[in-house]
C-alpha positions, -999 to +999 in steps of 0.1 A: -455-148+079-458-178+103-459-158+131-484-134+115-509-162+107-504-173+141-511-142+160-542-133+137-554-168+146-554-163+184-572-131+176-596-145+158-602-182+177-582-175+212-550-185+219-558-216+243-552-254+228-530-271+206-526-246+175-501-264+151-485-242+120-480-256+082-468-243+050-477-252+013-456-240-012-470-228-047-451-242-082-436-235-109-437-255-144-404-252-161-415-272-194-445-295-201-473-276-201-511-289-210-496-323-209-508-337-174-538-345-184-525-361-220-505-390-205-473-367-208-446-356-191-443-322-168-410-305-152-424-284-118-408-274-090-421-262-057-414-225-044-405-211-012-437-191-015-465-203-010-495-206+019-488-208+053-518-218+077-524-223+117-552-250+128-566-261+159-592-290+161-628-283+175-655-304+199-682-296+177-687-301+140-681-266+133-654-255+102-643-217+105-620-204+080-603-170+078-581-159+052-557-128+057-557-128+012-596-123+015-599-106+048-629-082+039-649-121+036-643-121+074-645-157+090-663-181+070-682-206+091-697-238+081-702-272+091-692-313+085-728-314+075-727-288+045-699-303+026-711-286-008-701-266-030-715-231-025-707-200-048-710-173-020-686-193+001-656-184-023-621-194-018-633-216+009-645-241-016-609-252-022-602-264+013-634-276+020-638-295-010-608-313+003-625-322+035-653-337+010-629-355-008-613-372+024-646-384+034-657-395-001-625-418+003-633-429+037-611-408+058-638-384+080-631-358+100-644-365+134-652-329+146-646-293+132-617-273+133-610-233+131-582-225+102-563-192+093-546-191+059-521-160+044-506-168+010-480-146-006-482-164-041-500-138-062-539-146-067-545-158-104-509-158-114-506-195-126-484-200-098-514-227-084-524-206-051-553-234-053-534-266-052-514-249-024-544-246-006-555-279-010-522-297+003-523-273+031-559-288+036-546-320+033-518-322+054-534-304+082-563-333+079-537-361+083-519-341+112-549-331+133-570-364+132-540-389+125-555-402+095-532-434+087-516-446+055-515-417+036-485-408+014-479-374+002-489-389-035-523-398-020-526-362-005-517-348-040-547-371-058-572-360-032-563-328-040-568-332-077-597-351-068-611-323-050-608-299-078-620-318-102-654-330-084-661-303-060-648-272-075-658-283-116-618-275-126-607-306-148-570-302-137-543-329-144-520-341-115-494-319-120-496-288-096-510-311-064-479-336-071-454-305-075-461-291-046-469-321-025-434-337-036-415-308-038-374-307-031-353-281-021-333-271-054-349-296-071-377-298-100-396-334-108-396-350-138-430-365-135-448-392-158-482-383-154-492-415-174-481-436-143-470-415-116-435-425-120-411-396-114-377-388-105-358-357-091-334-334-113-311-310-098-315-275-107-278-259-113-285-227-131-247-215-132-252-180-124-288-175-137-321-176-118-360-183-124-379-151-126-416-151-127-435-124-144-470-120-135-494-106-162-520-098-137-548-107-162-575-116-140-589-153-150-614-180-136-602-208-149-635-230-143-648-207-165-623-200-193-613-226-219-591-249-198-617-273-198-627-270-238-589-276-243-593-308-227-623-322-248-604-312-277-576-335-265-598-362-259-617-359-295-582-365-309-570-393-291-606-409-295-599-406-333-566-419-332-573-449-312-594-461-342-561-471-361-539-474-331-541-490-293-531-462-271-547-450-242-532-408-242-518-387-265-482-388-246-473-419-259-467-411-293-435-399-302-436-371-330-429-396-358-457-415-349-482-380-345-468-374-382-481-410-390-515-410-379-526-373-374-547-375-406-571-397-383-580-363-364-613-356-381-616-318-368-584-296-379-585-276-343-581-307-324-556-319-348-537-287-336-539-293-297-526-331-297-497-317-320-490-296-288-496-325-269-472-346-284-443-324-293-447-307-256-443-338-242-412-350-265-399-313-258-398-318-220-380-353-223-354-335-244-348-306-218-345-328-189-318-349-205-303-314-219-301-300-182-288-334-168-261-330-195-256-293-179-265-279-211-288-250-200-285-234-236-307-260-254-331-262-222-340-226-226-345-231-267-367-257-260-386-234-232-391-210-263-402-236-284-429-244-257-440-208-260-445-210-298-464-243-296-488-226-268-493-193-288-499-215-321-515-248-319-527-248-282-539-210-286-540-206-246-513-173-242-528-143-252-518-105-259-505-102-221-484-135-220-470-132-257-459-094-247-440-106-216-423-135-237-416-116-269-399-088-246-380-112-230-365-132-257-349-096-266-332-092-235-298-094-228-289-125-205-322-143-214-314-179-215-351-190-227-386-176-215-424-193-220-460-189-204-465-212-175-494-226-159-528-232-177-526-198-199-554-172-205-535-146-183-512-162-153-475-153-154-446-163-178-412-184-162-379-170-176-344-180-165-319-149-168-285-145-159-277-134-126-261-097-135-288-093-162-319-097-143-324-058-129-322-050-167-349-075-173-374-065-150-373-027-157-373-029-196-394-060-196-415-044-174-418-009-193-427-029-227-453-045-208-470-016-189-467+005-222-483-022-245-509-036-221-518-004-199-511-016-166-480-032-146-466-067-143-450-079-113-419-099-112-404-124-085-370-140-084-380-174-070-361-201-053-370-239-052-385-254-022-396-283-002-431-296-002-461-290+019-453-297+055-462-290+091-436-263+106-419-262+141 
């Protein structure tokens, strides 16, 4: 993949000069969904699939982008003088947004660059291809221009800032953080309230992580995602009239039960319940994993999906079909939707000897019920965004 990107770069932009190669992973969140913008805990890990890139500095102010995933678009040309969102710029708004974010925070690229990318994360799958591209761009800018004093956490925050302010997607920090800070065979137990985190080894004991992509296309910025965030903010504002808290993630289940009647809108009450209970589920799930109790971890994954379906209402027929089919299969420890929802994918922990049967059976049920096929990926946990030799 890296070699293919390099060859395409040389074909499009010439082989001379200092061409550098990079990789930025996708991510999957094992548990803790829609908690990251509610000051709660999340438990994501970086994957070994992701986005490969090649880049080289230019002498002028031009920026030229090309993606093998959007090859029909050809080379898209812009400049450092046009760091503005354009609908027709399509996928290039993500890397361009990061260049803009760097400039906004005082890290202005002195010259333009040429860049070629190729990702093996399925587009629209919910494995965070957009954040993967944002972190790829961040690593490239730091490496090409020698910007000093920026940590990987800073790059994650710049990626989130670009997605929020440039692309209008009001996401939390989880995706960018997991992709920036990923570590092989470790998930990240992150408190999104204060960005404190610890690595937790993922020891699956003869099981593997299987991703099922629903292949239902969705565009998050046009979806109900921002609406869900607003509903949680409304619930929080109601609770704050009775209790001094900054985020829903500060509440235990017991505290929520005592204060929930303060939330005027019953829909907002359901959203807040999910945010609070999901946060506590995540804390319990990580404790179970540390204790070597994969079975309890799996049960908490299942409960997470039920809450996302019933209280948060972000699953939909496609994801419910995949998860409910998964729950019936031999060797399945736990299964849930992952990512923002409204399409995207599910994550399951499946015993190795049962994986082939799982993919066959769940795939057949899904295609019969939905009318088109799902794609399945047995994934490994890998390192974060980086330059590669």
